[in-house]
C-alpha positions in Angstrom: 9.9 -7.1 -11.0 9.9 -3.4 -10.1 8.4 -1.8 -7.1 7.6 1.9 -7.1 6.5 3.7 -3.9 3.8 6.2 -5.0 3.1 7.3 -1.4 4.6 6.3 2.0 2.7 8.6 4.4 0.0 8.1 6.9 -3.6 9.1 6.7 -3.0 12.9 6.8 0.2 12.9 4.8 3.4 14.8 5.5 3.6 17.7 6.0 0.5 17.7 8.1 -1.8 20.7 7.7 -1.0 23.4 10.2 2.0 21.7 11.7 5.3 23.5 12.2 7.5 20.6 13.4 10.9 19.9 12.0 9.6 17.1 9.7 6.7 19.1 8.3 9.0 22.2 7.7 11.8 20.1 6.1 12.9 21.0 2.6 14.2 17.5 2.0 11.8 15.9 -0.6 12.3 12.6 1.2 10.2 14.1 4.0 7.2 14.8 1.8 4.9 11.8 2.1 1.6 11.3 0.1 -0.9 8.7 1.2 0.2 5.1 0.8 0.1 3.4 -2.6 2.5 1.3 -4.7 3.0 -0.1 -8.2 4.4 -3.6 -8.9 5.4 -4.0 -12.5 7.0 -6.4 -14.9 7.5 -5.9 -18.6 4.0 -7.3 -19.2 2.0 -6.8 -16.0 1.1 -3.8 -13.8 -0.4 -4.1 -10.3 -1.5 -1.2 -8.2 -1.9 -1.4 -4.4 -4.5 1.0 -3.0 -6.0 4.2 -4.6 -5.8 6.8 -1.9 -6.9 10.5 -2.2 -3.5 11.4 -3.8 -3.8 8.8 -6.5 -4.3 11.3 -9.4 -1.3 13.3 -8.4 0.8 10.1 -8.0 -0.1 8.7 -11.4 0.8 11.9 -13.2 4.4 11.0 -12.4 4.1 7.6 -14.0 3.9 6.3 -17.6 0.3 6.0 -18.8 -0.3 2.3 -19.4 -2.8 -0.3 -18.5 -3.3 -1.4 -14.9 -4.0 -5.1 -14.9 -5.1 -5.3 -11.3 -5.9 -3.0 -8.3 -5.4 -4.6 -4.9 -7.1 -2.9 -2.1 -6.0 -3.4 1.5 -9.1 -1.9 3.3 -11.9 0.6 3.1 -10.4 3.5 4.9 -10.4 6.7 2.9 -6.6 7.1 2.8 -6.5 3.8 0.9 -9.6 4.0 -1.4 -10.4 7.7 -1.7 -9.1 8.1 -5.2 -10.8 5.1 -6.8 -12.9 7.4 -9.1 -9.5 8.5 -10.7 -9.2 5.1 -12.2 -11.4 6.3 -15.0 -8.6 7.4 -17.4 -7.2 3.8 -17.3 -10.6 2.5 -18.5 -9.7 3.4 -22.0 -7.5 0.2 -21.9 -10.6 -1.8 -20.9 -12.4 -2.6 -17.6 -10.2 -2.2 -14.5 -10.2 -5.3 -12.2 -10.3 -4.3 -8.6 -9.7 -6.9 -5.8 -10.9 -6.5 -2.2 -12.1 -8.4 0.8 -15.8 -8.6 1.6 -15.8 -5.6 4.0 -14.1 -3.4 1.5 -16.3 -4.5 -1.4 -19.4 -3.7 0.6 -18.0 -0.3 1.6 -17.2 0.6 -2.0 -20.8 -0.2 -3.0 -21.9 2.4 -0.4 -19.3 5.1 -1.0 -19.1 5.0 -4.8 -22.3 3.2 -5.9 -22.3 4.9 -9.3 -19.2 2.9 -10.3 -21.2 -0.3 -10.0 -24.7 0.7 -11.0 -26.5 -1.6 -13.6 -26.9 1.5 -15.8 -23.6 3.2 -15.2 -23.4 6.9 -15.5 -21.5 7.9 -18.7 -18.0 8.7 -17.8 -18.0 6.7 -14.5 -15.0 4.3 -14.2 -15.6 0.9 -15.7 -14.6 -1.2 -12.7 -15.0 -5.0 -12.2 -15.0 -5.7 -8.5 -13.8 -9.1 -7.3 -14.3 -10.1 -3.7 -11.3 -12.1 -2.5 -10.4 -14.1 0.7 -7.2 -14.6 2.6 -5.1 -17.6 1.6 -6.9 -17.9 -1.8 -4.3 -16.9 -4.4 -5.2 -15.1 -7.6 -3.3 -15.0 -10.9 -2.9 -11.6 -12.6 -2.3 -11.5 -16.3 -1.3 -15.2 -16.3 2.0 -14.1 -14.8 2.0 -12.9 -11.2 0.5 -14.9 -8.4 -0.9 -12.8 -5.5 -1.6 -14.3 -2.1 -3.9 -12.2 0.1 -2.8 -12.4 3.8 -5.0 -11.4 6.8 -3.6 -8.8 9.2 -5.3 -6.8 11.9 -5.6 -3.0 11.9 -6.7 -2.7 15.5 -9.9 -4.6 15.5 -10.4 -4.3 11.7 -9.3 -7.3 9.6 -7.5 -6.0 6.5 -5.4 -7.5 3.7 -1.7 -7.6 3.0 -0.3 -9.2 -0.1 2.5 -11.5 -1.1 3.6 -11.4 -4.7 6.4 -13.9 -5.2 9.5 -12.5 -3.4 7.7 -9.3 -2.3 5.3 -8.8 0.6 3.3 -5.5 1.0 1.6 -4.8 4.4 0.1 -1.6 5.6 -1.8 -0.5 8.7 -1.0 -3.6 10.6 -1.0 -3.9 14.4 -1.0 -7.7 14.7 -0.8 -10.8 12.6 -1.7 -14.4 13.4 1.1 -17.0 13.4 -0.6 -18.8 10.5 -0.4 -15.7 8.3 3.1 -14.7 9.5 4.4 -18.1 8.4 3.3 -17.3 4.8 5.9 -14.5 4.8 8.9 -16.4 6.0 12.0 -15.8 3.9 10.5 -13.0 1.8 13.2 -11.1 -0.1 11.5 -7.7 0.1 9.1 -6.7 2.9 7.2 -3.5 2.8 5.5 -2.9 6.2 4.0 0.0 8.2 5.9 1.9 10.9 3.9 4.8 12.2 6.4 6.4 14.5 8.7 5.5 17.4 6.6 6.5 20.4 4.0 6.5 21.8 2.4 3.2 20.9 -0.8 3.3 18.7 -3.8 1.1 19.1 -4.0 0.2 15.4 -0.6 0.6 13.9 2.9 -0.8 14.5 5.6 1.5 15.7 9.2 1.3 14.4 10.3 -1.2 17.0 7.3 -3.4 16.2 8.2 -3.3 12.5 11.8 -4.2 13.1 10.8 -7.1 15.3 8.4 -8.3 12.7 11.0 -8.1 9.9 13.4 -10.1 12.0 10.8 -12.8 12.8 9.9 -13.5 9.1 13.6 -13.3 8.1 13.1 -10.6 5.4 16.0 -9.9 3.2 15.3 -6.1 2.9 12.6 -4.2 4.6 11.1 -0.8 3.6 9.0 1.0 6.2 5.9 2.9 5.1 2.8 4.6 6.4 4.9 6.9 8.6 3.7 10.1 10.1 5.6 13.3 10.9 6.3 12.1 14.4 8.8 9.5 13.1 11.3 12.3 12.4 13.5 13.3 9.5 14.0 10.7 6.9 17.8 11.0 6.8 18.1 10.9 10.6 15.8 7.9 11.0 17.6 5.9 8.3 21.0 6.7 9.9 19.7 5.0 13.1 18.1 2.0 11.4 20.1 -1.1 10.2 21.0 -1.1 6.5 18.5 -3.9 5.8 15.6 -2.0 7.4 15.0 1.5 6.0 12.4 4.2 5.6 11.0 4.2 2.0 10.3 7.5 0.3 7.8 8.7 -2.3 9.0 8.0 -5.8 11.6 5.4 -4.8 12.0 2.5 -7.2 13.2 -1.0 -6.0 14.2 -3.7 -8.4 13.3 -7.2 -7.2 14.9 -10.4 -8.5 13.3 -13.8 -8.4 
């Protein structure tokens, strides 16, 4: 199984518009962060997590092939703002999108033309599936996906475990019941907004490190990071080798 980080940035991306900090002015491509999204692929199956406003730009860097499932974490614009750009992939057939009830209702309001009974010609052909935490789904008769509930401040959102991989973004807290479902995961992808100050709805780096240790993750990649986190190279030099900042375009091979 292969994981590709399409975007690893927070809601405004890095560089942030109008900012002249060291991170935003950096020439290192590892410090350029589009909004969070990822691809999980095998030879036969392709899963996309989130369609943020940078989705079109991100997918221009990838081979053009069918997307078997789109997993949405929550309704915030930086995670669903590019959903209309799924339309080119509809030439392979309808695109199956999976989301919790809150996100499904939100999509009906923000992009209702995608779900109209008499769909506008050219609108993406999306089949929206409402899913619930702890109820697994099977994609392409190959990859089992387990939705996991985490809290983004006061907003319940979804993380996903796909075999040896867990992908969680925008988390502040998680119940013990859901944390137990992640124990022993080989590859953990989890949000780490910055070092300080604390944020009401996001983990900081210390929170993410503690979480990775609690679940016993083999390798952890930090995402959803803003410019305040600092330079990619300097941050990774401070972090332990098994917990590192991910970067846009990074590919991770996952066994098992």
